[in-house]
N, C-alpha and C positions, 0 to 999 in steps of 0.2 A: 460372302463369298469368304475365308477365314484364310490367313496367312499361309496356311500348312499346305492348301492345296497347288498341287503341282500345277505349273505356270501353263502346262499344254492343255490342262483340263478347263481351263479359265473360261474359254467360250464356248463350252459345251452346254450345248440345250437339248434336256433331255426328251424323250419321248413322252407323249401326253395320251395315258388311255382313257377309254370311254369313263364318262361320270359314271360313279357307282353311289347310287341315291341312299341315304340311310335315314329312316322314319318315315318313310312314305310308302306304306302297304298297299295302297290301290292303284300304284303308278302303273302304267305299262310299258315295261323294259324292254324297248328293241333297238339297244343300241350299241351292243358290245358281242353280239354273232354268239351268243351262248345257246345252248338249245334248250327249247321249252318244256323238255322230258327230263324226267329222274333217269339214273344212271340206271345199267342193266341188273335187273332185280336177281340175278344170279350173282353180279359183282356187290351188290348190298348185302347178301347172305353169307357171302365169301369173311365179309369183314366180323367175324366174332368177339365174343368178349375176350376170347383165350390170344385172339391175333391182335387186338389191343393192347393185351399185357404184355404181348413180345414186344411194344415198342420200347423199352429198356434197351432192346439188343439192337444194334447196327443191323442197317440192310442190307442185302445181299448186294456186292457192288457189281457183280455180272450183271445181274437181273437175268437171273437165268431162266425163270420160268416165262417173264413176261418177254424176253428175247426168243425163246421158242415158241411163243404164240406168235409172235408177229412174223418170224421168218416160215412157219406153216403159210399163214396167212398170206402172204405175198411169193412163195414160192420160192424163195432165196435159202442161203446156210447162215445160220447162226453169226458165224464168223463177218457178216456183211450188215448185219444191225448195230448200230448204238443206242442207246436212249440216253433221254434228255430230262429236265426238270423244264417241261415245256419247248416249245419250239424254239422260243427264244434263247434259250441255252445254248441250243445246237448251232443256230445260227449266227451267236455271238464268238463261238466257236471257228466259224466259217470266214467271219470278218477279221478274226485277230490271228489265222496261223494259216489260212488257206487262199489268201489276197496277197502274193508277193508285187502284184505289179496293180493292184486297186482294184475296186471294183465298180461294175456296170450295171446300171438299172434303170427302169423307167421313170418320167416325171413324177408321175401319177402311179404309186404303189404302197406298198405297207411302209408306214412311216417310221418304221424302227431302221430302215438300212442307212439312211444318211445319219443317222445318230452314231449306228455301230462304227460308222465309216469318221467321225469324230472322235469316239471313245479310244478306237484302235489306232488311229495315226493310218488310215489306209483312204489312198488318192480316190476319189468318187468320180464318176463319169453319168451322168445324165442324160439320158435318151430319150426326148420326148415322143409320147405314143402318139400313133396317126390321130387324125381329125375326130376319129368313131371312136378312139380310144382302146384301140387292137395295139396289140406289140408286130414291127413287122422286123422280121430276124435279118432281113438284109442291111439294118442299120446296127448292127452288133457284129459285120463282117470286118474282118483284121483288126478288129480291139483285141489286145492281150491281156485285158483285165477280165479277173474271174466275173461270171455273169450271173445276176442273181433274177429269177423270174417268177414271181408270183404268179402261179397260175393253178387253179382261175385267179384272176386277177385283184386285190382288194384296193380301193373300194369300188372297183366298178361292176366287179363279178364275171367279167369275159373271160373266158376260157381260150388258150392258143391251142389249137388240136396237134396230134402229137409230130405231124409232117412238119409244123413248125419248130419244134422241138428238135428233131431229127436233123434240121437244118442249122440251128445254133449249133449244137455239138459235132454235127461234120465240118463248121466252117474252120476248128482249128482242134484237132485232139490233142494237143498238149494247153489247153483252155479250159479249165474248168468250169460247167454250169450248175449252179445249184437252183433247183426246182423246189420252192415252197408251195408245198401243196394243201395248206391246210383246210381246202374247201373241196377240196377233190373227190367227195363222196357223195357229193351232193348233183350227179347227173355227168361230170369230166372224166375223161381218160387218164389213169396214172402212168407218169415217165417211167416208171419200176420197170414196165413192161421191156424198155430199152437197155436196162442194166446187161442182159447179156450181150450188148452190141457196142458197147460205150464206157472205156474205165473213165474218161471226164465227167461222170455223170454222179449228183449226189443229191437224193430225193430228201427232203425232210416234211416230215408228218406229224399231227396232233390229236391226242385224244380230247382237244376241247370243245370241239364243233361238233362232229357226227356221232362222237362218242360219250358226250355228256359228263364230260369230267375235266372240266374248265378248273375247278377248285381242286383238283389232285395234281397239276401242273405233271403233268406226263406226255414227252413226244417221243419221235424214235427217226433215225437216219438209215437211209440205205443204200448202200454203192458197192464198189467193189472190195475184198479184203483188204487189199490193200490203204486203200483212202478210208475205210472205217476205223482201222488200226490207227491211223493220224488222229482221228475225232476222238476214240477213245484215251489215247496219249495226252491230248489237249484236256478231255474229263476228268482224267486220274492223275493231272497235272495240277485239277484246281479245285474238284470234292468228287471223290469216287462215291462219295455217299447221297448223289443231289437227288434220287428218287426213295422216297419213304417208305417204310415196310406197307403202310396200309395202300397206298397210293400203287403200289407194287401188284399187290393180291387185287384190288380193283380193276387194274389193267390188264392183268394175264385175263381174267372171269368177261371182261369188257371183250377183249378184243374173240373170245372162244366163241359169245355168245351172238352168232351171226343173225340168228332169226330175230331178235330183237333191234338190232342194229338195223337188218334193212326194212324192218317195218316204220321204225321213227324217221328214218330218210326219205322214204317213200313219201310219209304224210308230211312231211317238211317241202319235197318238191311240189307236191298236191297245191301246199298252201301258198308255196313262192309262187305258181303258176296263176293263181288267182289273185295273189294282189298285184301282180305284174298287168294282168287285163285289166285288171279293176282301174287303176292308175292309169294305164295308157289309154281307156275309154274316157278319163277324167283328162286328158289333154297333156299328162307328163309323158316326158321321153325315158323311157327304161331300158336300156340295153338286154340283151336276150343274157342272163343268170344262171349260172352253173354252181351256185354257191346256196349258202344259207341265208340269203339276203338278197335286196334288190335295191338299185342304183336308181334313183327317180330324181326326174328335174321337170323344171316347170321356170322357162326363163320369165315369165309375166309376175309370178308367184316370189321367186327366188329361195334360195336352199334357207336363207337364214330365216326368213318370214315365216316359211310354210314350217321348220323346226319350232320356232318360238310361238307360233298356231298350235302343233301339236300339243306342246310340253302345256301348254295353257289348259290343255284338255287332258292333262294326265298320261299324254303317251310321249314317252321320251325315245327320239332316233339320234341317229351319229350327222354333224356336219362339220364341214370340214372348210374351214375359212380362206381357201387357196386359190390361185387363178386356175381358171380352166374350169373348175368344178365349184365355183361358189353358188350356182343354180342349183346344186343336186343335194339330196341329203341321203345317207343309207340307211336303209329299213331291214332290221334283223327280222326274218321269218320267225314267227311265234306258232300258237294254237289258231285253229281256224277262227275261235271265236273273237281271239285277240285283232288277227286281220280283219277281222268285219267291223271289230270297234274302230280299228284305223283308217277302213276306207268310209265309214260312215262321214268319221270327224275330218276327212279330207274333202267331202261332199258338203259339207257345212260351213269349211272353209273358203272353198272357193265357188261354191254354189252350182247347182248345176246347169247354170246358163256358161257359165264362165268367167264370170266376173267376180272379181277377189273381195270378200267381204272382211 
């Protein structure tokens, strides 16, 4: 730490992203929930030489084409949509400007939430998940803090049905509920369906998972026009050009290519169910997932030991050295071939008879 850093940030513990290995071409990378498929062919075709030459120009700060495509897809008006440089940017705006009484979120959830609280000086209220890793909306009753709900949750993959989201929203119409739907496209229901009923709802989505654009850094938020205007005020007070020209072109075409979107997510869901069933057969506890990953635990083996054994075999998954989840790893769903390789490696690690090798 230099002597120039503001003292209020001296104890800041940054978010630790998943490992991005370099120079290991044959490693099967199942640790950061990226898509195993390339971007939409229509998105790739739209990034022409002329579009690349236009990088000398600033991008459209209103993100007009992308915003229109999102509004059409979600059946909302354009003034109900804000775009951002990945969902982390939009979530940062929420923690910075939409948490006057602090933030409340589960103890096991997206690891950036407590970091944002530290970064922006927002009081954090951490609510333990139930023993089965599910969210109980009743635990949030009476709280004034802005509620952040990753739904489906990460790293568990568990989805709180919309009746539970309704309960959170109905507890206090003057309390904002931010639903972080990074993984909603893999079998869950979006809270965007509730926007017509609740003004205290903001839904944040990303292009990084189900739309194959993790490297483009695109996301959007939908809510009431008044709430979205607040988000845009923060965006334009920070960086009005946060989405680059190439990303905007690719994002718009990706949003409109519903056929490719449906085909890719259907294959990931099929591979997810194969992986979950295979690991359960091998003695793992795998909660029902509505995401592009599974959360798999084996108390006899332990999360760290399983993670290291897989890595020794060229397979990279995510391990969290935290209370309550040390027996688990998070496994991104890849191609069928990749998941078959993971299952075979797991059989080798534990032995078909259940003994650990």
